[in-house]
MDTraj code that builds the backbone (N, CA, C; nanometers):
import mdtraj as md
import numpy as np

residues = "UNK UNK UNK UNK UNK UNK UNK UNK UNK UNK UNK UNK UNK UNK UNK UNK UNK UNK UNK UNK UNK UNK UNK UNK UNK UNK UNK UNK UNK UNK UNK UNK UNK UNK UNK UNK UNK UNK UNK UNK UNK UNK UNK UNK UNK UNK UNK UNK UNK UNK UNK UNK UNK UNK UNK UNK UNK UNK UNK UNK UNK UNK UNK UNK UNK UNK UNK UNK".split()
xyz = np.array([
    [5.1837, 15.6307, 13.4007],
    [5.0829, 15.7318, 13.3789],
    [4.9519, 15.6897, 13.4438],
    [4.8755, 15.7907, 13.4798],
    [4.7468, 15.7633, 13.5413],
    [4.6429, 15.7291, 13.4346],
    [4.5372, 15.6675, 13.4806],
    [4.4278, 15.6358, 13.3898],
    [4.3440, 15.7611, 13.3657],
    [4.2723, 15.7605, 13.2548],
    [4.1853, 15.8732, 13.2215],
    [4.0536, 15.8635, 13.2975],
    [4.0009, 15.9790, 13.3354],
    [3.8654, 15.9809, 13.3902],
    [3.7695, 15.9659, 13.2732],
    [3.6450, 15.9389, 13.3024],
    [3.5449, 15.9250, 13.1960],
    [3.5344, 16.0542, 13.1157],
    [3.5382, 16.1696, 13.1833],
    [3.5294, 16.2987, 13.1150],
    [3.6505, 16.3205, 13.0244],
    [3.7683, 16.2871, 13.0724],
    [3.8885, 16.3021, 12.9912],
    [3.8836, 16.2114, 12.8689],
    [3.8354, 16.0918, 12.8863],
    [3.8231, 15.9984, 12.7756],
    [3.7268, 16.0529, 12.6697],
    [3.6163, 16.1108, 12.7135],
    [3.5208, 16.1710, 12.6200],
    [3.5841, 16.2880, 12.5450],
    [3.6643, 16.3670, 12.6148],
    [3.7313, 16.4800, 12.5506],
    [3.8328, 16.4329, 12.4469],
    [3.9068, 16.3286, 12.4786],
    [4.0037, 16.2737, 12.3836],
    [3.9306, 16.2176, 12.2613],
    [3.8202, 16.1495, 12.2843],
    [3.7423, 16.0964, 12.1723],
    [3.6932, 16.2092, 12.0827],
    [3.6520, 16.3205, 12.1408],
    [3.6082, 16.4359, 12.0615],
    [3.7242, 16.4945, 11.9822],
    [3.8428, 16.5005, 12.0428],
    [3.9607, 16.5495, 11.9707],
    [3.9945, 16.4579, 11.8542],
    [3.9816, 16.3276, 11.8742],
    [4.0083, 16.2318, 11.7662],
    [3.9126, 16.2539, 11.6503],
    [3.7848, 16.2734, 11.6815],
    [3.6864, 16.2983, 11.5751],
    [3.7167, 16.4287, 11.5013],
    [3.7551, 16.5326, 11.5766],
    [3.7860, 16.6616, 11.5145],
    [3.9086, 16.6510, 11.4239],
    [4.0115, 16.5821, 11.4695],
    [4.1316, 16.5663, 11.3876],
    [4.1022, 16.4840, 11.2625],
    [4.0240, 16.3790, 11.2779],
    [3.9875, 16.2961, 11.1633],
    [3.9105, 16.3782, 11.0606],
    [3.8189, 16.4607, 11.1076],
    [3.7426, 16.5460, 11.0165],
    [3.8341, 16.6467, 10.9465],
    [3.9286, 16.7036, 11.0201],
    [4.0224, 16.7993, 10.9608],
    [4.1062, 16.7334, 10.8518],
    [4.1503, 16.6095, 10.8748],
    [4.2277, 16.5359, 10.7735],
    [4.1429, 16.5183, 10.6477],
    [4.0190, 16.4741, 10.6666],
    [3.9307, 16.4505, 10.5521],
    [3.9028, 16.5789, 10.4747],
    [3.8804, 16.6898, 10.5459],
    [3.8536, 16.8172, 10.4795],
    [3.9749, 16.8646, 10.4005],
    [4.0920, 16.8568, 10.4618],
    [4.2125, 16.9014, 10.3911],
    [4.2359, 16.8192, 10.2650],
    [4.2167, 16.6886, 10.2739],
    [4.2335, 16.6036, 10.1555],
    [4.1302, 16.6374, 10.0487],
    [4.0070, 16.6610, 10.0912],
    [3.9008, 16.6965, 9.9975],
    [3.9344, 16.8270, 9.9255],
    [3.9761, 16.9290, 10.0033],
    [4.0094, 17.0582, 9.9435],
    [4.1291, 17.0463, 9.8505],
    [4.2261, 16.9639, 9.8854],
    [4.3430, 16.9451, 9.7992],
    [4.3023, 16.8830, 9.6662],
    [4.2073, 16.7898, 9.6704],
    [4.1614, 16.7246, 9.5480],
    [4.0811, 16.8189, 9.4599],
    [4.0028, 16.9072, 9.5194],
    [3.9129, 16.9955, 9.4445],
    [3.9799, 17.1241, 9.3980],
    [4.0913, 17.1582, 9.4606],
    [4.1604, 17.2828, 9.4306],
    [4.2400, 17.2701, 9.3003],
    [4.2442, 17.3784, 9.2249],
    [4.3181, 17.3782, 9.0979],
    [4.4529, 17.4487, 9.1090],
    [4.4725, 17.5225, 9.2158],
    [4.5970, 17.5964, 9.2364],
    [4.7009, 17.5046, 9.3025],
    [4.8144, 17.4802, 9.2361],
    [4.9161, 17.3905, 9.2922],
    [4.9680, 17.4352, 9.4292],
    [4.9800, 17.5659, 9.4488],
    [5.0268, 17.6162, 9.5778],
    [4.9290, 17.5839, 9.6899],
    [4.8005, 17.6033, 9.6626],
    [4.6982, 17.5719, 9.7619],
    [4.6873, 17.4216, 9.7840],
    [4.7020, 17.3447, 9.6772],
    [4.7001, 17.1990, 9.6921],
    [4.8086, 17.1539, 9.7888],
    [4.9271, 17.2128, 9.7732],
    [5.0386, 17.1790, 9.8608],
    [5.0062, 17.2137, 10.0058],
    [4.9493, 17.3308, 10.0280],
    [4.9134, 17.3738, 10.1632],
    [4.8119, 17.2778, 10.2243],
    [4.7097, 17.2403, 10.1467],
    [4.6077, 17.1487, 10.1979],
    [4.6668, 17.0104, 10.2271],
    [4.7559, 16.9633, 10.1399],
    [4.8189, 16.8327, 10.1638],
    [4.9056, 16.8364, 10.2894],
    [4.9799, 16.9448, 10.3065],
    [5.0624, 16.9590, 10.4259],
    [4.9743, 16.9664, 10.5511],
    [4.8615, 17.0352, 10.5395],
    [4.7669, 17.0419, 10.6507],
    [4.7126, 16.9045, 10.6849],
    [4.6797, 16.8271, 10.5823],
    [4.6292, 16.6912, 10.6046],
    [4.7360, 16.6058, 10.6728],
    [4.8608, 16.6188, 10.6279],
    [4.9698, 16.5418, 10.6884],
    [4.9898, 16.5802, 10.8350],
    [4.9851, 16.7103, 10.8642],
    [5.0037, 16.7567, 11.0022],
    [4.8910, 16.7068, 11.0917],
    [4.7681, 16.7154, 11.0435],
    [4.6526, 16.6693, 11.1221],
    [4.6593, 16.5186, 11.1414],
    [4.7048, 16.4456, 11.0378],
    [4.7176, 16.3002, 11.0487],
    [4.8209, 16.2633, 11.1547],
    [4.9299, 16.3364, 11.1572],
    [5.0325, 16.3101, 11.2581],
    [4.9782, 16.3376, 11.3987],
    [4.9008, 16.4436, 11.4128],
    [4.8421, 16.4751, 11.5426],
    [4.7425, 16.3664, 11.5824],
    [4.6625, 16.3213, 11.4879],
    [4.5663, 16.2141, 11.5135],
    [4.6398, 16.0881, 11.5611],
    [4.7459, 16.0526, 11.4930],
    [4.8233, 15.9343, 11.5314],
    [4.8881, 15.9519, 11.6689],
    [4.9302, 16.0745, 11.6997],
    [4.9862, 16.1019, 11.8316],
    [4.8829, 16.0846, 11.9417],
    [4.7622, 16.1346, 11.9171],
    [4.6545, 16.1173, 12.0142],
    [4.6214, 15.9693, 12.0335],
    [4.6150, 15.8967, 11.9230],
    [4.5872, 15.7530, 11.9324],
    [4.6970, 15.6809, 12.0092],
    [4.8209, 15.7203, 11.9862],
    [4.9324, 15.6600, 12.0583],
    [4.9235, 15.6854, 12.2078],
    [4.8889, 15.8080, 12.2442],
    [4.8732, 15.8393, 12.3863],
    [4.7594, 15.7590, 12.4475],
    [4.6522, 15.7469, 12.3721],
    [4.5376, 15.6705, 12.4212],
    [4.5755, 15.5240, 12.4399],
    [4.6515, 15.4706, 12.3466],
    [4.6960, 15.3305, 12.3590],
    [4.7873, 15.3133, 12.4808],
    [4.8726, 15.4132, 12.5047],
    [4.9622, 15.4091, 12.6197],
    [4.8822, 15.3990, 12.7489],
    [4.7722, 15.4703, 12.7523],
    [4.6865, 15.4693, 12.8713],
    [4.5857, 15.3558, 12.8684],
    [4.5845, 15.2791, 12.7603],
    [4.4915, 15.1693, 12.7397],
    [4.3468, 15.2142, 12.7317],
    [4.3266, 15.3454, 12.7178],
    [4.1917, 15.3978, 12.7035],
    [4.1018, 15.3693, 12.8219],
    [4.1604, 15.3422, 12.9363],
    [4.0808, 15.3053, 13.0535],
    [4.0396, 15.4287, 13.1326],
    [3.9169, 15.4290, 13.1776],
    [3.8681, 15.5358, 13.2636],
    [3.8470, 15.4803, 13.4041],
    [3.8554, 15.5681, 13.5020],
    [3.8267, 15.5247, 13.6391],
    [3.7177, 15.6094, 13.6997],
])
top = md.Topology()
chain = top.add_chain()
for i, resn in enumerate(residues, 1):
    res = top.add_residue(resn, chain, resSeq=i)
    for name in ("N", "CA", "C"):
        top.add_atom(name, md.element.get_by_symbol(name[0]), res)
traj = md.Trajectory(xyz[None], top)
């Protein structure tokens, strides 16, 4: 695989921050919600976002996070 450009690296970093925030929000809403059905939806959302975050991190590690 090719190395990331500086702009691409910045975009990936922004995606990582957005996914991390989404995980935190979903977990927060799941904790504050009283409806079991909604809690389940928020937990599933947190799990999905966490998996996406880990996938992005894995791709970044594959590329060694290097820009050219």
